[in-house]
mmCIF file of the N, C-alpha and C atoms, coordinates in Angstrom:
data_MODEL
# 
_entry.id   MODEL 
# 
loop_
_atom_site.group_PDB 
_atom_site.id 
_atom_site.type_symbol 
_atom_site.label_atom_id 
_atom_site.label_alt_id 
_atom_site.label_comp_id 
_atom_site.label_asym_id 
_atom_site.label_entity_id 
_atom_site.label_seq_id 
_atom_site.pdbx_PDB_ins_code 
_atom_site.Cartn_x 
_atom_site.Cartn_y 
_atom_site.Cartn_z 
_atom_site.occupancy 
_atom_site.B_iso_or_equiv 
_atom_site.pdbx_formal_charge 
_atom_site.auth_seq_id 
_atom_site.auth_comp_id 
_atom_site.auth_asym_id 
_atom_site.auth_atom_id 
_atom_site.pdbx_PDB_model_num 
ATOM 1   N N  . MET A 1 1  ? 65.451 247.776 141.253 1.00 0.00 ? 1  MET A N  1 
ATOM 2   C CA . MET A 1 1  ? 65.968 249.124 141.165 1.00 0.00 ? 1  MET A CA 1 
ATOM 3   C C  . MET A 1 1  ? 66.100 249.761 142.551 1.00 0.00 ? 1  MET A C  1 
ATOM 4   N N  . ASP A 1 2  ? 65.182 249.416 143.458 1.00 0.00 ? 2  ASP A N  1 
ATOM 5   C CA . ASP A 1 2  ? 65.252 249.930 144.805 1.00 0.00 ? 2  ASP A CA 1 
ATOM 6   C C  . ASP A 1 2  ? 66.484 249.471 145.556 1.00 0.00 ? 2  ASP A C  1 
ATOM 7   N N  . LEU A 1 3  ? 66.869 248.229 145.293 1.00 0.00 ? 3  LEU A N  1 
ATOM 8   C CA . LEU A 1 3  ? 68.077 247.672 145.943 1.00 0.00 ? 3  LEU A CA 1 
ATOM 9   C C  . LEU A 1 3  ? 69.324 248.426 145.491 1.00 0.00 ? 3  LEU A C  1 
ATOM 10  N N  . LEU A 1 4  ? 69.388 248.703 144.226 1.00 0.00 ? 4  LEU A N  1 
ATOM 11  C CA . LEU A 1 4  ? 70.544 249.426 143.657 1.00 0.00 ? 4  LEU A CA 1 
ATOM 12  C C  . LEU A 1 4  ? 70.630 250.860 144.242 1.00 0.00 ? 4  LEU A C  1 
ATOM 13  N N  . VAL A 1 5  ? 69.501 251.530 144.337 1.00 0.00 ? 5  VAL A N  1 
ATOM 14  C CA . VAL A 1 5  ? 69.475 252.891 144.908 1.00 0.00 ? 5  VAL A CA 1 
ATOM 15  C C  . VAL A 1 5  ? 69.841 252.848 146.362 1.00 0.00 ? 5  VAL A C  1 
ATOM 16  N N  . THR A 1 6  ? 69.381 251.845 147.070 1.00 0.00 ? 6  THR A N  1 
ATOM 17  C CA . THR A 1 6  ? 69.740 251.750 148.511 1.00 0.00 ? 6  THR A CA 1 
ATOM 18  C C  . THR A 1 6  ? 71.239 251.495 148.672 1.00 0.00 ? 6  THR A C  1 
ATOM 19  N N  . ILE A 1 7  ? 71.827 250.658 147.828 1.00 0.00 ? 7  ILE A N  1 
ATOM 20  C CA . ILE A 1 7  ? 73.270 250.395 147.906 1.00 0.00 ? 7  ILE A CA 1 
ATOM 21  C C  . ILE A 1 7  ? 74.029 251.672 147.563 1.00 0.00 ? 7  ILE A C  1 
ATOM 22  N N  . LEU A 1 8  ? 73.594 252.418 146.555 1.00 0.00 ? 8  LEU A N  1 
ATOM 23  C CA . LEU A 1 8  ? 74.272 253.643 146.185 1.00 0.00 ? 8  LEU A CA 1 
ATOM 24  C C  . LEU A 1 8  ? 74.142 254.689 147.291 1.00 0.00 ? 8  LEU A C  1 
ATOM 25  N N  . ILE A 1 9  ? 73.045 254.706 148.001 1.00 0.00 ? 9  ILE A N  1 
ATOM 26  C CA . ILE A 1 9  ? 72.885 255.626 149.159 1.00 0.00 ? 9  ILE A CA 1 
ATOM 27  C C  . ILE A 1 9  ? 73.905 255.254 150.227 1.00 0.00 ? 9  ILE A C  1 
ATOM 28  N N  . GLY A 1 10 ? 74.049 253.977 150.500 1.00 0.00 ? 10 GLY A N  1 
ATOM 29  C CA . GLY A 1 10 ? 75.015 253.532 151.522 1.00 0.00 ? 10 GLY A CA 1 
ATOM 30  C C  . GLY A 1 10 ? 76.435 253.869 151.143 1.00 0.00 ? 10 GLY A C  1 
ATOM 31  N N  . VAL A 1 11 ? 76.791 253.672 149.855 1.00 0.00 ? 11 VAL A N  1 
ATOM 32  C CA . VAL A 1 11 ? 78.132 253.993 149.384 1.00 0.00 ? 11 VAL A CA 1 
ATOM 33  C C  . VAL A 1 11 ? 78.353 255.490 149.491 1.00 0.00 ? 11 VAL A C  1 
ATOM 34  N N  . GLY A 1 12 ? 77.385 256.308 149.096 1.00 0.00 ? 12 GLY A N  1 
ATOM 35  C CA . GLY A 1 12 ? 77.532 257.736 149.159 1.00 0.00 ? 12 GLY A CA 1 
ATOM 36  C C  . GLY A 1 12 ? 77.694 258.273 150.545 1.00 0.00 ? 12 GLY A C  1 
ATOM 37  N N  . VAL A 1 13 ? 76.856 257.809 151.464 1.00 0.00 ? 13 VAL A N  1 
ATOM 38  C CA . VAL A 1 13 ? 76.925 258.234 152.866 1.00 0.00 ? 13 VAL A CA 1 
ATOM 39  C C  . VAL A 1 13 ? 78.253 257.805 153.468 1.00 0.00 ? 13 VAL A C  1 
ATOM 40  N N  . GLY A 1 14 ? 78.642 256.588 153.226 1.00 0.00 ? 14 GLY A N  1 
ATOM 41  C CA . GLY A 1 14 ? 79.928 256.098 153.763 1.00 0.00 ? 14 GLY A CA 1 
ATOM 42  C C  . GLY A 1 14 ? 81.125 256.887 153.261 1.00 0.00 ? 14 GLY A C  1 
ATOM 43  N N  . ALA A 1 15 ? 81.124 257.205 151.978 1.00 0.00 ? 15 ALA A N  1 
ATOM 44  C CA . ALA A 1 15 ? 82.183 257.975 151.403 1.00 0.00 ? 15 ALA A CA 1 
ATOM 45  C C  . ALA A 1 15 ? 82.211 259.404 151.947 1.00 0.00 ? 15 ALA A C  1 
ATOM 46  N N  . MET A 1 16 ? 81.051 260.020 152.059 1.00 0.00 ? 16 MET A N  1 
ATOM 47  C CA . MET A 1 16 ? 81.014 261.403 152.584 1.00 0.00 ? 16 MET A CA 1 
ATOM 48  C C  . MET A 1 16 ? 81.478 261.470 154.036 1.00 0.00 ? 16 MET A C  1 
ATOM 49  N N  . VAL A 1 17 ? 81.009 260.518 154.828 1.00 0.00 ? 17 VAL A N  1 
ATOM 50  C CA . VAL A 1 17 ? 81.404 260.543 156.256 1.00 0.00 ? 17 VAL A CA 1 
ATOM 51  C C  . VAL A 1 17 ? 82.918 260.346 156.392 1.00 0.00 ? 17 VAL A C  1 
ATOM 52  N N  . GLU A 1 18 ? 83.486 259.385 155.667 1.00 0.00 ? 18 GLU A N  1 
ATOM 53  C CA . GLU A 1 18 ? 84.892 259.133 155.807 1.00 0.00 ? 18 GLU A CA 1 
ATOM 54  C C  . GLU A 1 18 ? 85.749 260.268 155.264 1.00 0.00 ? 18 GLU A C  1 
ATOM 55  N N  . LEU A 1 19 ? 85.349 260.857 154.160 1.00 0.00 ? 19 LEU A N  1 
ATOM 56  C CA . LEU A 1 19 ? 86.114 261.918 153.573 1.00 0.00 ? 19 LEU A CA 1 
ATOM 57  C C  . LEU A 1 19 ? 86.042 263.212 154.374 1.00 0.00 ? 19 LEU A C  1 
ATOM 58  N N  . LEU A 1 20 ? 84.993 263.367 155.171 1.00 0.00 ? 20 LEU A N  1 
ATOM 59  C CA . LEU A 1 20 ? 84.866 264.557 156.022 1.00 0.00 ? 20 LEU A CA 1 
ATOM 60  C C  . LEU A 1 20 ? 85.705 264.465 157.286 1.00 0.00 ? 20 LEU A C  1 
ATOM 61  N N  . LEU A 1 21 ? 86.061 263.220 157.674 1.00 0.00 ? 21 LEU A N  1 
ATOM 62  C CA . LEU A 1 21 ? 86.851 263.033 158.884 1.00 0.00 ? 21 LEU A CA 1 
ATOM 63  C C  . LEU A 1 21 ? 88.323 263.206 158.507 1.00 0.00 ? 21 LEU A C  1 
ATOM 64  N N  . PRO A 1 22 ? 89.151 263.774 159.405 1.00 0.00 ? 22 PRO A N  1 
ATOM 65  C CA . PRO A 1 22 ? 90.586 263.915 159.118 1.00 0.00 ? 22 PRO A CA 1 
ATOM 66  C C  . PRO A 1 22 ? 91.335 262.610 159.187 1.00 0.00 ? 22 PRO A C  1 
ATOM 67  N N  . GLY A 1 23 ? 92.355 262.493 158.425 1.00 0.00 ? 23 GLY A N  1 
ATOM 68  C CA . GLY A 1 23 ? 93.263 261.319 158.475 1.00 0.00 ? 23 GLY A CA 1 
ATOM 69  C C  . GLY A 1 23 ? 92.657 260.044 158.006 1.00 0.00 ? 23 GLY A C  1 
ATOM 70  N N  . HIS A 1 24 ? 92.273 259.986 156.768 1.00 0.00 ? 24 HIS A N  1 
ATOM 71  C CA . HIS A 1 24 ? 91.645 258.786 156.235 1.00 0.00 ? 24 HIS A CA 1 
ATOM 72  C C  . HIS A 1 24 ? 92.568 258.081 155.252 1.00 0.00 ? 24 HIS A C  1 
ATOM 73  N N  . ASN A 1 25 ? 92.372 256.795 155.058 1.00 0.00 ? 25 ASN A N  1 
ATOM 74  C CA . ASN A 1 25 ? 93.121 256.032 154.061 1.00 0.00 ? 25 ASN A CA 1 
ATOM 75  C C  . ASN A 1 25 ? 92.145 255.142 153.351 1.00 0.00 ? 25 ASN A C  1 
ATOM 76  N N  . LEU A 1 26 ? 92.639 254.391 152.364 1.00 0.00 ? 26 LEU A N  1 
ATOM 77  C CA . LEU A 1 26 ? 91.756 253.591 151.492 1.00 0.00 ? 26 LEU A CA 1 
ATOM 78  C C  . LEU A 1 26 ? 91.017 252.500 152.263 1.00 0.00 ? 26 LEU A C  1 
ATOM 79  N N  . HIS A 1 27 ? 91.660 251.883 153.241 1.00 0.00 ? 27 HIS A N  1 
ATOM 80  C CA . HIS A 1 27 ? 91.011 250.803 154.010 1.00 0.00 ? 27 HIS A CA 1 
ATOM 81  C C  . HIS A 1 27 ? 89.812 251.362 154.775 1.00 0.00 ? 27 HIS A C  1 
ATOM 82  N N  . GLU A 1 28 ? 89.973 252.513 155.403 1.00 0.00 ? 28 GLU A N  1 
ATOM 83  C CA . GLU A 1 28 ? 88.923 253.089 156.199 1.00 0.00 ? 28 GLU A CA 1 
ATOM 84  C C  . GLU A 1 28 ? 87.769 253.555 155.274 1.00 0.00 ? 28 GLU A C  1 
ATOM 85  N N  . LEU A 1 29 ? 88.113 254.051 154.085 1.00 0.00 ? 29 LEU A N  1 
ATOM 86  C CA . LEU A 1 29 ? 87.125 254.457 153.128 1.00 0.00 ? 29 LEU A CA 1 
ATOM 87  C C  . LEU A 1 29 ? 86.253 253.270 152.705 1.00 0.00 ? 29 LEU A C  1 
ATOM 88  N N  . LEU A 1 30 ? 86.918 252.181 152.366 1.00 0.00 ? 30 LEU A N  1 
ATOM 89  C CA . LEU A 1 30 ? 86.187 250.945 151.955 1.00 0.00 ? 30 LEU A CA 1 
ATOM 90  C C  . LEU A 1 30 ? 85.302 250.421 153.092 1.00 0.00 ? 30 LEU A C  1 
ATOM 91  N N  . LEU A 1 31 ? 85.822 250.453 154.316 1.00 0.00 ? 31 LEU A N  1 
ATOM 92  C CA . LEU A 1 31 ? 85.069 249.973 155.469 1.00 0.00 ? 31 LEU A CA 1 
ATOM 93  C C  . LEU A 1 31 ? 83.845 250.874 155.714 1.00 0.00 ? 31 LEU A C  1 
ATOM 94  N N  . ALA A 1 32 ? 84.023 252.192 155.565 1.00 0.00 ? 32 ALA A N  1 
ATOM 95  C CA . ALA A 1 32 ? 82.925 253.101 155.738 1.00 0.00 ? 32 ALA A CA 1 
ATOM 96  C C  . ALA A 1 32 ? 81.853 252.891 154.679 1.00 0.00 ? 32 ALA A C  1 
ATOM 97  N N  . MET A 1 33 ? 82.275 252.636 153.460 1.00 0.00 ? 33 MET A N  1 
ATOM 98  C CA . MET A 1 33 ? 81.295 252.370 152.392 1.00 0.00 ? 33 MET A CA 1 
ATOM 99  C C  . MET A 1 33 ? 80.510 251.080 152.667 1.00 0.00 ? 33 MET A C  1 
ATOM 100 N N  . LEU A 1 34 ? 81.208 250.019 153.098 1.00 0.00 ? 34 LEU A N  1 
ATOM 101 C CA . LEU A 1 34 ? 80.546 248.775 153.412 1.00 0.00 ? 34 LEU A CA 1 
ATOM 102 C C  . LEU A 1 34 ? 79.601 248.900 154.592 1.00 0.00 ? 34 LEU A C  1 
ATOM 103 N N  . LEU A 1 35 ? 80.004 249.672 155.632 1.00 0.00 ? 35 LEU A N  1 
ATOM 104 C CA . LEU A 1 35 ? 79.117 249.889 156.746 1.00 0.00 ? 35 LEU A CA 1 
ATOM 105 C C  . LEU A 1 35 ? 77.920 250.721 156.346 1.00 0.00 ? 35 LEU A C  1 
ATOM 106 N N  . GLY A 1 36 ? 78.132 251.689 155.456 1.00 0.00 ? 36 GLY A N  1 
ATOM 107 C CA . GLY A 1 36 ? 77.008 252.479 154.947 1.00 0.00 ? 36 GLY A CA 1 
ATOM 108 C C  . GLY A 1 36 ? 76.016 251.621 154.197 1.00 0.00 ? 36 GLY A C  1 
ATOM 109 N N  . ILE A 1 37 ? 76.513 250.725 153.365 1.00 0.00 ? 37 ILE A N  1 
ATOM 110 C CA . ILE A 1 37 ? 75.651 249.812 152.613 1.00 0.00 ? 37 ILE A CA 1 
ATOM 111 C C  . ILE A 1 37 ? 74.889 248.922 153.595 1.00 0.00 ? 37 ILE A C  1 
ATOM 112 N N  . ALA A 1 38 ? 75.571 248.374 154.599 1.00 0.00 ? 38 ALA A N  1 
ATOM 113 C CA . ALA A 1 38 ? 74.919 247.498 155.561 1.00 0.00 ? 38 ALA A CA 1 
ATOM 114 C C  . ALA A 1 38 ? 73.822 248.234 156.337 1.00 0.00 ? 38 ALA A C  1 
ATOM 115 N N  . GLY A 1 39 ? 74.087 249.449 156.735 1.00 0.00 ? 39 GLY A N  1 
ATOM 116 C CA . GLY A 1 39 ? 73.068 250.217 157.478 1.00 0.00 ? 39 GLY A CA 1 
ATOM 117 C C  . GLY A 1 39 ? 71.897 250.582 156.597 1.00 0.00 ? 39 GLY A C  1 
ATOM 118 N N  . ALA A 1 40 ? 72.144 250.957 155.365 1.00 0.00 ? 40 ALA A N  1 
ATOM 119 C CA . ALA A 1 40 ? 71.061 251.311 154.451 1.00 0.00 ? 40 ALA A CA 1 
ATOM 120 C C  . ALA A 1 40 ? 70.194 250.108 154.153 1.00 0.00 ? 40 ALA A C  1 
ATOM 121 N N  . LEU A 1 41 ? 70.808 248.944 153.895 1.00 0.00 ? 41 LEU A N  1 
ATOM 122 C CA . LEU A 1 41 ? 70.066 247.759 153.588 1.00 0.00 ? 41 LEU A CA 1 
ATOM 123 C C  . LEU A 1 41 ? 69.311 247.254 154.823 1.00 0.00 ? 41 LEU A C  1 
ATOM 124 N N  . ALA A 1 42 ? 69.871 247.373 155.999 1.00 0.00 ? 42 ALA A N  1 
ATOM 125 C CA . ALA A 1 42 ? 69.188 246.930 157.212 1.00 0.00 ? 42 ALA A CA 1 
ATOM 126 C C  . ALA A 1 42 ? 67.974 247.782 157.471 1.00 0.00 ? 42 ALA A C  1 
ATOM 127 N N  . SER A 1 43 ? 68.116 249.100 157.346 1.00 0.00 ? 43 SER A N  1 
ATOM 128 C CA . SER A 1 43 ? 66.961 249.968 157.606 1.00 0.00 ? 43 SER A CA 1 
ATOM 129 C C  . SER A 1 43 ? 65.877 249.780 156.546 1.00 0.00 ? 43 SER A C  1 
ATOM 130 N N  . GLU A 1 44 ? 66.291 249.522 155.300 1.00 0.00 ? 44 GLU A N  1 
ATOM 131 C CA . GLU A 1 44 ? 65.304 249.254 154.242 1.00 0.00 ? 44 GLU A CA 1 
ATOM 132 C C  . GLU A 1 44 ? 64.566 247.972 154.544 1.00 0.00 ? 44 GLU A C  1 
ATOM 133 N N  . PHE A 1 45 ? 65.303 246.931 154.932 1.00 0.00 ? 45 PHE A N  1 
ATOM 134 C CA . PHE A 1 45 ? 64.641 245.624 155.250 1.00 0.00 ? 45 PHE A CA 1 
ATOM 135 C C  . PHE A 1 45 ? 63.708 245.767 156.446 1.00 0.00 ? 45 PHE A C  1 
ATOM 136 N N  . ILE A 1 46 ? 64.148 246.422 157.506 1.00 0.00 ? 46 ILE A N  1 
ATOM 137 C CA . ILE A 1 46 ? 63.343 246.528 158.702 1.00 0.00 ? 46 ILE A CA 1 
ATOM 138 C C  . ILE A 1 46 ? 62.072 247.361 158.421 1.00 0.00 ? 46 ILE A C  1 
ATOM 139 N N  . GLY A 1 47 ? 62.208 248.446 157.668 1.00 0.00 ? 47 GLY A N  1 
ATOM 140 C CA . GLY A 1 47 ? 61.060 249.275 157.344 1.00 0.00 ? 47 GLY A CA 1 
ATOM 141 C C  . GLY A 1 47 ? 60.050 248.551 156.490 1.00 0.00 ? 47 GLY A C  1 
ATOM 142 N N  . ARG A 1 48 ? 60.493 247.782 155.546 1.00 0.00 ? 48 ARG A N  1 
ATOM 143 C CA . ARG A 1 48 ? 59.531 247.003 154.728 1.00 0.00 ? 48 ARG A CA 1 
ATOM 144 C C  . ARG A 1 48 ? 58.907 245.849 155.520 1.00 0.00 ? 48 ARG A C  1 
ATOM 145 N N  . TRP A 1 49 ? 59.684 245.233 156.373 1.00 0.00 ? 49 TRP A N  1 
ATOM 146 C CA . TRP A 1 49 ? 59.181 244.144 157.197 1.00 0.00 ? 49 TRP A CA 1 
ATOM 147 C C  . TRP A 1 49 ? 58.092 244.635 158.166 1.00 0.00 ? 49 TRP A C  1 
ATOM 148 N N  . ALA A 1 50 ? 58.292 245.855 158.689 1.00 0.00 ? 50 ALA A N  1 
ATOM 149 C CA . ALA A 1 50 ? 57.333 246.434 159.625 1.00 0.00 ? 50 ALA A CA 1 
ATOM 150 C C  . ALA A 1 50 ? 56.197 247.143 158.906 1.00 0.00 ? 50 ALA A C  1 
ATOM 151 N N  . ASP A 1 51 ? 56.164 247.120 157.601 1.00 0.00 ? 51 ASP A N  1 
ATOM 152 C CA . ASP A 1 51 ? 55.136 247.783 156.770 1.00 0.00 ? 51 ASP A CA 1 
ATOM 153 C C  . ASP A 1 51 ? 55.074 249.290 157.016 1.00 0.00 ? 51 ASP A C  1 
ATOM 154 N N  . LEU A 1 52 ? 56.219 249.905 157.214 1.00 0.00 ? 52 LEU A N  1 
ATOM 155 C CA . LEU A 1 52 ? 56.255 251.364 157.344 1.00 0.00 ? 52 LEU A CA 1 
ATOM 156 C C  . LEU A 1 52 ? 56.218 252.036 156.005 1.00 0.00 ? 52 LEU A C  1 
ATOM 157 N N  . TYR A 1 53 ? 56.753 251.400 154.971 1.00 0.00 ? 53 TYR A N  1 
ATOM 158 C CA . TYR A 1 53 ? 56.756 251.935 153.631 1.00 0.00 ? 53 TYR A CA 1 
ATOM 159 C C  . TYR A 1 53 ? 56.933 250.782 152.637 1.00 0.00 ? 53 TYR A C  1 
ATOM 160 N N  . GLY A 1 54 ? 56.633 251.085 151.372 1.00 0.00 ? 54 GLY A N  1 
ATOM 161 C CA . GLY A 1 54 ? 56.736 250.092 150.341 1.00 0.00 ? 54 GLY A CA 1 
ATOM 162 C C  . GLY A 1 54 ? 57.874 250.409 149.399 1.00 0.00 ? 54 GLY A C  1 
ATOM 163 N N  . PRO A 1 55 ? 58.032 249.643 148.360 1.00 0.00 ? 55 PRO A N  1 
ATOM 164 C CA . PRO A 1 55 ? 59.089 249.855 147.391 1.00 0.00 ? 55 PRO A CA 1 
ATOM 165 C C  . PRO A 1 55 ? 58.907 251.217 146.691 1.00 0.00 ? 55 PRO A C  1 
ATOM 166 N N  . GLY A 1 56 ? 59.965 251.978 146.590 1.00 0.00 ? 56 GLY A N  1 
ATOM 167 C CA . GLY A 1 56 ? 59.934 253.240 145.864 1.00 0.00 ? 56 GLY A CA 1 
ATOM 168 C C  . GLY A 1 56 ? 59.420 254.435 146.639 1.00 0.00 ? 56 GLY A C  1 
ATOM 169 N N  . ASP A 1 57 ? 59.082 254.268 147.928 1.00 0.00 ? 57 ASP A N  1 
ATOM 170 C CA . ASP A 1 57 ? 58.626 255.403 148.724 1.00 0.00 ? 57 ASP A CA 1 
ATOM 171 C C  . ASP A 1 57 ? 59.821 256.276 149.079 1.00 0.00 ? 57 ASP A C  1 
ATOM 172 N N  . ALA A 1 58 ? 59.587 257.583 149.101 1.00 0.00 ? 58 ALA A N  1 
ATOM 173 C CA . ALA A 1 58 ? 60.628 258.516 149.428 1.00 0.00 ? 58 ALA A CA 1 
ATOM 174 C C  . ALA A 1 58 ? 61.050 258.369 150.894 1.00 0.00 ? 58 ALA A C  1 
ATOM 175 N N  . PHE A 1 59 ? 60.134 258.006 151.727 1.00 0.00 ? 59 PHE A N  1 
ATOM 176 C CA . PHE A 1 59 ? 60.414 257.807 153.150 1.00 0.00 ? 59 PHE A CA 1 
ATOM 177 C C  . PHE A 1 59 ? 61.396 256.626 153.315 1.00 0.00 ? 59 PHE A C  1 
ATOM 178 N N  . GLY A 1 60 ? 61.320 255.647 152.451 1.00 0.00 ? 60 GLY A N  1 
ATOM 179 C CA . GLY A 1 60 ? 62.238 254.513 152.499 1.00 0.00 ? 60 GLY A CA 1 
ATOM 180 C C  . GLY A 1 60 ? 63.675 254.957 152.224 1.00 0.00 ? 60 GLY A C  1 
ATOM 181 N N  . TYR A 1 61 ? 63.837 255.861 151.263 1.00 0.00 ? 61 TYR A N  1 
ATOM 182 C CA . TYR A 1 61 ? 65.165 256.352 150.957 1.00 0.00 ? 61 TYR A CA 1 
ATOM 183 C C  . TYR A 1 61 ? 65.695 257.218 152.101 1.00 0.00 ? 61 TYR A C  1 
ATOM 184 N N  . LEU A 1 62 ? 64.827 258.017 152.720 1.00 0.00 ? 62 LEU A N  1 
ATOM 185 C CA . LEU A 1 62 ? 65.265 258.789 153.852 1.00 0.00 ? 62 LEU A CA 1 
ATOM 186 C C  . LEU A 1 62 ? 65.692 257.873 154.971 1.00 0.00 ? 62 LEU A C  1 
ATOM 187 N N  . MET A 1 63 ? 64.989 256.807 155.230 1.00 0.00 ? 63 MET A N  1 
ATOM 188 C CA . MET A 1 63 ? 65.371 255.857 156.276 1.00 0.00 ? 63 MET A CA 1 
ATOM 189 C C  . MET A 1 63 ? 66.640 255.132 155.903 1.00 0.00 ? 63 MET A C  1 
ATOM 190 N N  . ALA A 1 64 ? 66.918 254.903 154.641 1.00 0.00 ? 64 ALA A N  1 
ATOM 191 C CA . ALA A 1 64 ? 68.178 254.284 154.225 1.00 0.00 ? 64 ALA A CA 1 
ATOM 192 C C  . ALA A 1 64 ? 69.317 255.182 154.552 1.00 0.00 ? 64 ALA A C  1 
ATOM 193 N N  . VAL A 1 65 ? 69.183 256.493 154.319 1.00 0.00 ? 65 VAL A N  1 
ATOM 194 C CA . VAL A 1 65 ? 70.228 257.465 154.674 1.00 0.00 ? 65 VAL A CA 1 
ATOM 195 C C  . VAL A 1 65 ? 70.433 257.477 156.200 1.00 0.00 ? 65 VAL A C  1 
ATOM 196 N N  . LEU A 1 66 ? 69.354 257.568 156.945 1.00 0.00 ? 66 LEU A N  1 
ATOM 197 C CA . LEU A 1 66 ? 69.445 257.578 158.407 1.00 0.00 ? 66 LEU A CA 1 
ATOM 198 C C  . LEU A 1 66 ? 70.047 256.256 158.939 1.00 0.00 ? 66 LEU A C  1 
ATOM 199 N N  . GLY A 1 67 ? 69.690 255.143 158.352 1.00 0.00 ? 67 GLY A N  1 
ATOM 200 C CA . GLY A 1 67 ? 70.274 253.811 158.778 1.00 0.00 ? 67 GLY A CA 1 
ATOM 201 C C  . GLY A 1 67 ? 71.750 253.763 158.499 1.00 0.00 ? 67 GLY A C  1 
ATOM 202 N N  . ALA A 1 68 ? 72.220 254.282 157.377 1.00 0.00 ? 68 ALA A N  1 
ATOM 203 C CA . ALA A 1 68 ? 73.621 254.293 157.055 1.00 0.00 ? 68 ALA A CA 1 
ATOM 204 C C  . ALA A 1 68 ? 74.376 255.204 158.019 1.00 0.00 ? 68 ALA A C  1 
ATOM 205 N N  . ILE A 1 69 ? 73.831 256.373 158.291 1.00 0.00 ? 69 ILE A N  1 
ATOM 206 C CA . ILE A 1 69 ? 74.497 257.299 159.235 1.00 0.00 ? 69 ILE A CA 1 
ATOM 207 C C  . ILE A 1 69 ? 74.548 256.691 160.619 1.00 0.00 ? 69 ILE A C  1 
ATOM 208 N N  . THR A 1 70 ? 73.434 256.079 161.038 1.00 0.00 ? 70 THR A N  1 
ATOM 209 C CA . THR A 1 70 ? 73.417 255.489 162.372 1.00 0.00 ? 70 THR A CA 1 
ATOM 210 C C  . THR A 1 70 ? 74.441 254.368 162.513 1.00 0.00 ? 70 THR A C  1 
ATOM 211 N N  . THR A 1 71 ? 74.582 253.543 161.520 1.00 0.00 ? 71 THR A N  1 
ATOM 212 C CA . THR A 1 71 ? 75.532 252.451 161.545 1.00 0.00 ? 71 THR A CA 1 
ATOM 213 C C  . THR A 1 71 ? 76.956 253.018 161.628 1.00 0.00 ? 71 THR A C  1 
ATOM 214 N N  . LEU A 1 72 ? 77.258 254.026 160.879 1.00 0.00 ? 72 LEU A N  1 
ATOM 215 C CA . LEU A 1 72 ? 78.602 254.615 160.930 1.00 0.00 ? 72 LEU A CA 1 
ATOM 216 C C  . LEU A 1 72 ? 78.889 255.313 162.241 1.00 0.00 ? 72 LEU A C  1 
ATOM 217 N N  . VAL A 1 73 ? 77.896 255.986 162.822 1.00 0.00 ? 73 VAL A N  1 
ATOM 218 C CA . VAL A 1 73 ? 78.060 256.597 164.129 1.00 0.00 ? 73 VAL A CA 1 
ATOM 219 C C  . VAL A 1 73 ? 78.311 255.570 165.195 1.00 0.00 ? 73 VAL A C  1 
ATOM 220 N N  . LEU A 1 74 ? 77.521 254.477 165.156 1.00 0.00 ? 74 LEU A N  1 
ATOM 221 C CA . LEU A 1 74 ? 77.741 253.404 166.166 1.00 0.00 ? 74 LEU A CA 1 
ATOM 222 C C  . LEU A 1 74 ? 79.110 252.774 166.010 1.00 0.00 ? 74 LEU A C  1 
ATOM 223 N N  . TYR A 1 75 ? 79.547 252.573 164.815 1.00 0.00 ? 75 TYR A N  1 
ATOM 224 C CA . TYR A 1 75 ? 80.898 252.042 164.590 1.00 0.00 ? 75 TYR A CA 1 
ATOM 225 C C  . TYR A 1 75 ? 81.932 253.018 165.167 1.00 0.00 ? 75 TYR A C  1 
ATOM 226 N N  . GLY A 1 76 ? 81.777 254.296 164.904 1.00 0.00 ? 76 GLY A N  1 
ATOM 227 C CA . GLY A 1 76 ? 82.680 255.297 165.384 1.00 0.00 ? 76 GLY A CA 1 
ATOM 228 C C  . GLY A 1 76 ? 82.754 255.351 166.915 1.00 0.00 ? 76 GLY A C  1 
ATOM 229 N N  . VAL A 1 77 ? 81.606 255.199 167.561 1.00 0.00 ? 77 VAL A N  1 
ATOM 230 C CA . VAL A 1 77 ? 81.560 255.253 169.019 1.00 0.00 ? 77 VAL A CA 1 
ATOM 231 C C  . VAL A 1 77 ? 82.205 254.025 169.645 1.00 0.00 ? 77 VAL A C  1 
ATOM 232 N N  . PHE A 1 78 ? 81.943 252.847 169.088 1.00 0.00 ? 78 PHE A N  1 
ATOM 233 C CA . PHE A 1 78 ? 82.397 251.629 169.753 1.00 0.00 ? 78 PHE A CA 1 
ATOM 234 C C  . PHE A 1 78 ? 83.719 251.094 169.286 1.00 0.00 ? 78 PHE A C  1 
ATOM 235 N N  . PHE A 1 79 ? 84.085 251.308 168.007 1.00 0.00 ? 79 PHE A N  1 
ATOM 236 C CA . PHE A 1 79 ? 85.248 250.599 167.472 1.00 0.00 ? 79 PHE A CA 1 
ATOM 237 C C  . PHE A 1 79 ? 86.339 251.491 166.907 1.00 0.00 ? 79 PHE A C  1 
ATOM 238 N N  . ARG A 1 80 ? 86.109 252.749 166.815 1.00 0.00 ? 80 ARG A N  1 
ATOM 239 C CA . ARG A 1 80 ? 87.118 253.623 166.190 1.00 0.00 ? 80 ARG A CA 1 
ATOM 240 C C  . ARG A 1 80 ? 88.233 253.891 167.201 1.00 0.00 ? 80 ARG A C  1 
ATOM 241 N N  . LYS A 1 81 ? 89.462 253.864 166.770 1.00 0.00 ? 81 LYS A N  1 
ATOM 242 C CA . LYS A 1 81 ? 90.592 254.177 167.642 1.00 0.00 ? 81 LYS A CA 1 
ATOM 243 C C  . LYS A 1 81 ? 90.662 255.647 167.936 1.00 0.00 ? 81 LYS A C  1 
ATOM 244 N N  . ARG A 1 82 ? 90.873 255.975 169.167 1.00 0.00 ? 82 ARG A N  1 
ATOM 245 C CA . ARG A 1 82 ? 90.970 257.385 169.545 1.00 0.00 ? 82 ARG A CA 1 
ATOM 246 C C  . ARG A 1 82 ? 92.365 257.906 169.223 1.00 0.00 ? 82 ARG A C  1 
ATOM 247 N N  . ARG A 1 83 ? 92.440 259.056 168.618 1.00 0.00 ? 83 ARG A N  1 
ATOM 248 C CA . ARG A 1 83 ? 93.743 259.697 168.314 1.00 0.00 ? 83 ARG A CA 1 
ATOM 249 C C  . ARG A 1 83 ? 93.984 260.750 169.338 1.00 0.00 ? 83 ARG A C  1 
ATOM 250 N N  . VAL A 1 84 ? 95.210 260.732 169.835 1.00 0.00 ? 84 VAL A N  1 
ATOM 251 C CA . VAL A 1 84 ? 95.594 261.701 170.852 1.00 0.00 ? 84 VAL A CA 1 
ATOM 252 C C  . VAL A 1 84 ? 96.311 262.894 170.235 1.00 0.00 ? 84 VAL A C  1 
# 
């Protein structure tokens, strides 16, 4: 159940971030959702590996949100095309 919630957090954060930015299309929306999932799962895995929290902890869900946001910000900084 925790895995499903973490994936849904990643999808939700990815969709919100992409829909808030101007000039989006379906490919960018899907990429943002996948990056959000990857960031949420990575932060969940790292937090459990480091024994910061266990399954079902609220702090784990907060870290999943922050991991998804961080992944999307890093993608935006390094790989997003600049519009003039």
